[in-house]
C-alpha positions, 0 to 999 in steps of 0.5 A: 482364458486370455485372448488377443483383444482387438478393436474388431473383436470387441466391437462384435462382442454381444451384450451380456456380462462377460470378462475378457483378459488380454493375452498381451498384457497380464492383468488387463481385463475387458468387462463387456456391457450387459446392456449394449453390444460392442461396449464395455470398460477396461480394468487393470488388476495389480498388487499395491506396492504400498499395502500389498492388497489386490486392487482394480483400477479403471482405464476408461470405456470402449470404444473411446479407449481402444485396446492399444490405448488401454495397453499404453495406460497399463505400461504407465501404471507399471512404471509407477508400480516399479517405483513403489507407488500405488496408482490409485493412492496417487490418484486419490492424493492428486484429487484431494490436492486439487480439491484443497487448492480449489477450496483455497482459491475460492476463499482467496480474497479479492484485491478490493477486500485486501485494499480496504483491509490495508486502509483500515489498518493505515487510516488511524496513522494519517494525521491529515484527514484529506490525505486519509480520504484520498488514499482509498478514494484514488483506489476506488476511482482508478484501481477497483473498476479494473482489478477490485473483483479479481483475486489478489493472487491473480493480479499481474502487471498487465492488470496494473497497467490497465489501472495506470495507463489512462492517467500515466501521462495526463495525470502523472502525479495522481498515477504516481500516488495510485502506483505507490498505494497499489504497491503498499497493498501488494506488499501486504498481500505477499507478507500475509500469503494472500499473493505470491508476488508483487506485480507493481514494480515491473510496471516500468517494463510495460508503460513508457517512462514519464517526463521527469517533472516534479512539482514542488510546493511553491516556496517564498525565497527566505530573503523575502519573508521578513518584509512579507511578515511585516506587511501581511502577517504582523498587522493582525488584529488580536482576534485574527487567529489565522494570521497568528497561526501563520506567524507561528508556522513560519517561526517554527517551520511546523506543518499546517496540521500541527499548527491548526490543531495546537492545544494550550496543554502542549505549551510550556511558555515558562520554559519556551517549549512546545511538545507536539504529541506523537498522534498529531505528528506525520511520523507518529513521533513526539516532536519538541519545538524550542520556541523563540522569544517572539513566539512566546510573547505572541502566545502569551498575548493570545492566551490572555485574550481567552479566545478558546479554553483548549485550542490555540488558534480557534476558528470563529465557531470555536473549531479547529481551523480548516486546512484551507484557511491559511491557503486562502489568506496567502491567496488574498495576499498574493492578489494584492502583494507589492513585496512578496511576489509569488506567495508560498503555500503553508508547506512551502515555508518549511522549504524556505526555512531549510534553505536559510539553515543551509545558507547559514551553515547549520548542520543537517542533523539540527535541520532535519530534527527541526523539520521533524523529518524521518531519518533513514539511517538507523544510527542517526535515528537513535542519535536524534531521539535526544531531540537536540532541543537545547542545541536547536534553541539558538538556531530557532532564535536566530531564525526569529531574529532574522525575520525581525530584521535583527 
């Protein structure tokens, strides 16, 4: 028989199995405890709109759930029933979804794991060993201590700020590189659905703007290079491969790594062409260099000297020249130079060459191709695949003649 169930009545209920129905709420039943007086549990019996079966759903225990709260729960369930939803099925599906989400979260990779995964994929593409090592070491130093153990999907802009803030003003160039590498990692994480967002771009809203101070590689004025070549480069001995490497670097405006790793198999001295394979180029695209006559003559002399069977510019131990050898030469020259003034870095000679091209009216297409730069515009890239080698040959010869004061 249904009764008006109240807190007072249930609290006085003796121990013993007994089922009481609530007169105010059809289907709501109270199951008294058979062990302790004044305790029991609530159950609501209903017909599933999904299966048509009679089902019981628990609503909690008394006295923590009083009669008024039990009735409120029934009203909520009745709303679901009228909408055609079985509350037990809904509860089961929600529990399964939560368990799956928790399982996925447990499997979610950490930032360090993803960063190292990105590094392993990118490392073979770096032509510069020093840059390759620095790429991951900067993250190990500035990012991993803060976010390395965090799940990559949980990292937010405030965490990125913790990585960058200590060096944002004191080491702006390093901070810029760390920020760039963080962004690469998060773009990868988002693309592979390890994370939902890239928190790096919003760092500008968290940290104050850095001073807009860009440090360029020191570059010698192109007007000073002919005298510099005559006084400090072309005075070399036949076995001085460092000065020979620097001379070819200036004549061709190639990068230091491309020069130091040059192999005899890359040169066709009969046709005056140097073909640098894609795997040795920064942009991973084969680069054709038309050689001026002076460069061809110098290379023929080096080949006749038989300093190495494979390397054009071997070290005294027969290895590839270190990246510091040309730098060390330039520093020694700077210390005693009377004509060169501030001596450039090896990379700075590329800027000098570019300035000379602009001063002498050469087209941007020829200049960019000569420097093996990546052109952003897809149409231009398609056009420049022709290499423009023969069109560049007179330009490179003119540069060589200029350096010879012709």
